[in-house]
C-alpha positions as CSV (number, residue, x, y, z in Angstrom):
1,M,-9.1,10.5,-15.0
2,T,-11.5,8.2,-12.8
3,D,-9.9,5.4,-14.4
4,D,-6.6,6.4,-13.1
5,I,-8.2,6.3,-9.5
6,R,-9.6,3.0,-9.9
7,A,-6.2,1.7,-11.3
8,L,-4.2,3.0,-8.2
9,L,-7.0,1.6,-5.9
10,A,-6.7,-1.9,-7.7
11,D,-2.8,-1.8,-7.3
12,A,-3.4,-0.7,-3.6
13,R,-5.5,-3.7,-3.1
14,S,-3.2,-6.0,-4.3
15,R,-0.2,-4.9,-2.2
16,L,-2.4,-5.1,0.7
17,A,-3.7,-8.5,0.3
18,G,-1.9,-9.9,3.3
19,A,-2.2,-6.9,5.5
20,P,-5.0,-6.8,8.5
21,R,-8.1,-5.1,8.1
22,E,-10.3,-3.5,10.2
23,A,-14.2,-3.4,10.8
24,L,-16.5,-1.0,9.6
25,G,-19.7,-0.8,11.9
26,E,-23.0,1.0,11.7
27,I,-25.1,2.2,14.5
28,V,-28.6,0.2,14.7
29,E,-31.2,1.2,16.9
30,P,-33.3,-1.5,18.5
31,G,-36.8,-2.6,17.4
32,R,-39.8,-1.8,19.6
33,L,-39.6,-5.4,21.2
34,R,-35.9,-5.2,22.0
35,A,-36.5,-1.8,23.5
36,L,-39.0,-2.8,25.4
37,L,-36.6,-5.7,26.8
38,G,-34.2,-2.9,27.4
39,S,-31.8,-3.4,24.5
40,G,-30.1,-0.3,23.6
41,P,-28.8,0.6,20.3
42,R,-25.6,-1.2,19.0
43,I,-22.9,-1.3,16.4
44,V,-23.0,-4.1,13.9
45,R,-20.5,-5.3,11.5
46,A,-20.8,-3.8,8.0
47,G,-17.8,-5.1,6.4
48,S,-13.8,-4.9,6.6
49,V,-11.3,-2.5,4.9
50,W,-7.8,-1.8,5.1
51,R,-7.4,1.4,6.6
52,V,-4.8,3.6,4.5
53,G,-4.7,7.0,5.9
54,V,-8.0,9.0,5.6
55,L,-9.5,6.1,3.1
56,L,-10.9,2.9,4.0
57,I,-10.3,0.6,1.2
58,G,-12.3,-2.7,0.8
59,D,-12.8,-5.2,-2.0
60,D,-15.3,-3.3,-4.2
61,A,-15.5,0.2,-2.6
62,V,-13.7,2.9,-0.9
63,F,-14.8,5.3,2.0
64,E,-14.0,8.2,3.8
65,E,-12.9,7.7,7.1
66,G,-15.4,8.6,10.0
67,E,-14.7,7.9,13.8
68,V,-12.3,5.4,14.8
69,L,-13.1,3.4,18.1
70,R,-12.0,-0.1,19.9
71,A,-14.8,-2.2,21.3
72,V,-14.4,-2.2,25.2
73,D,-16.9,-2.8,27.9
74,P,-16.3,0.5,29.9
75,G,-17.6,-0.9,33.0
76,R,-19.0,1.9,35.6
77,R,-17.0,5.2,35.7
78,G,-17.6,8.8,36.2
79,Y,-16.5,11.1,33.4
80,A,-15.8,14.7,33.6
81,A,-16.4,15.3,30.0
82,E,-19.7,14.6,28.0
83,S,-17.5,13.7,25.0
84,A,-15.8,10.9,27.3
85,R,-19.3,9.6,28.2
86,R,-20.2,9.3,24.5
87,R,-17.0,7.7,23.5
88,A,-17.5,4.9,26.1
89,E,-21.2,4.6,25.1
90,L,-19.9,3.9,21.6
91,R,-17.2,1.5,22.7
92,A,-20.0,-0.6,24.5
93,M,-22.3,-0.4,21.7
94,A,-19.6,-2.4,19.3
95,V,-19.3,-5.1,22.2
96,R,-23.1,-5.5,22.2
97,G,-22.9,-5.7,18.7
98,G,-20.6,-8.5,18.6
99,F,-17.2,-7.1,18.3
100,D,-14.3,-8.8,19.9
101,P,-13.1,-6.5,22.9
102,G,-10.2,-4.4,21.5
103,E,-11.3,-4.6,18.2
104,T,-10.7,-1.6,16.1
105,V,-14.4,-0.3,14.5
106,H,-14.8,2.5,12.1
107,I,-18.6,4.4,12.3
108,G,-19.6,7.4,10.3
109,W,-17.4,6.6,7.3
110,R,-18.9,7.4,4.1
111,R,-19.0,5.6,0.7
112,L,-17.1,7.6,-2.1
113,D,-18.2,8.1,-5.4
114,L,-15.2,7.5,-7.7
115,D,-17.0,9.1,-10.5
116,L,-17.7,12.2,-8.7
117,P,-14.4,12.5,-6.5
118,A,-14.6,16.2,-5.8
119,D,-17.0,15.4,-3.1
120,G,-14.7,14.1,-0.2
121,P,-10.8,13.8,0.0
122,L,-10.4,12.9,-3.6
123,V,-9.9,15.4,-6.3
124,L,-9.8,15.6,-9.8
125,D,-7.3,18.7,-10.7
126,G,-4.5,18.7,-13.5
127,P,-3.1,15.5,-14.9
128,A,-3.1,13.1,-11.9
129,P,-5.6,12.6,-9.3
130,L,-4.9,14.3,-5.7
131,I,-6.3,13.5,-2.1
132,R,-6.6,16.0,0.8
133,W,-4.9,14.2,3.4
134,A,-6.6,15.9,6.2
135,P,-9.3,18.6,6.6
136,G,-7.8,21.7,5.5
137,G,-4.6,20.0,4.7
138,A,-2.8,20.2,1.5
139,L,-3.4,18.3,-1.6
140,M,-0.8,15.6,-2.9
141,P,-0.8,13.2,-5.5
142,L,-3.0,9.9,-4.7
143,A,-0.1,7.6,-6.4
144,S,2.3,9.1,-3.8
145,Y,-0.1,9.0,-0.9
146,L,-1.0,5.3,-1.0
147,S,2.5,4.3,-1.7
148,E,3.5,6.2,1.2
149,R,0.9,5.1,3.5
150,I,0.9,1.3,2.3
151,D,4.7,0.8,3.0
152,L,4.3,2.2,6.6
153,L,1.3,-0.1,6.9
154,L,3.3,-3.0,5.6
155,D,6.6,-2.3,7.3
156,P,6.0,0.3,10.3
157,P,8.9,2.0,11.8
158,G,10.5,0.4,15.0
159,G,8.2,1.0,17.8
160,A,5.0,1.8,16.2
């Protein structure tokens, strides 16, 4: 059954070959010397992937989506909510880490173990692999999900 998942993902990679990718990022805390010089944490590049719904498909691995942000220097602003302040800090950390302003960055992602797909959005239950497209969402066949999401990515509807 995991061979079915691997075959579906190999087909997805070939269909996505010319599609734009997005960056994977990891938060890195500064070493002692950098911290003394006033350098704060930053988000550094950890790879690139195609975002296909809740899956992030890389050349040789598949990840569960975490948090998505755009690298932006937030400037000086006041924030009404602590969550808005945290998002602004993350965007600034991405710029400090070398991402281009406006670049999409994924953080908090998790590599999926395709040999144990029950831990995450992929599920083996019945004759075909399934995917849970949202927390608490229904399961659907992985083949249909990938086909639909890749079609949308390669040929988005007008205005998208």
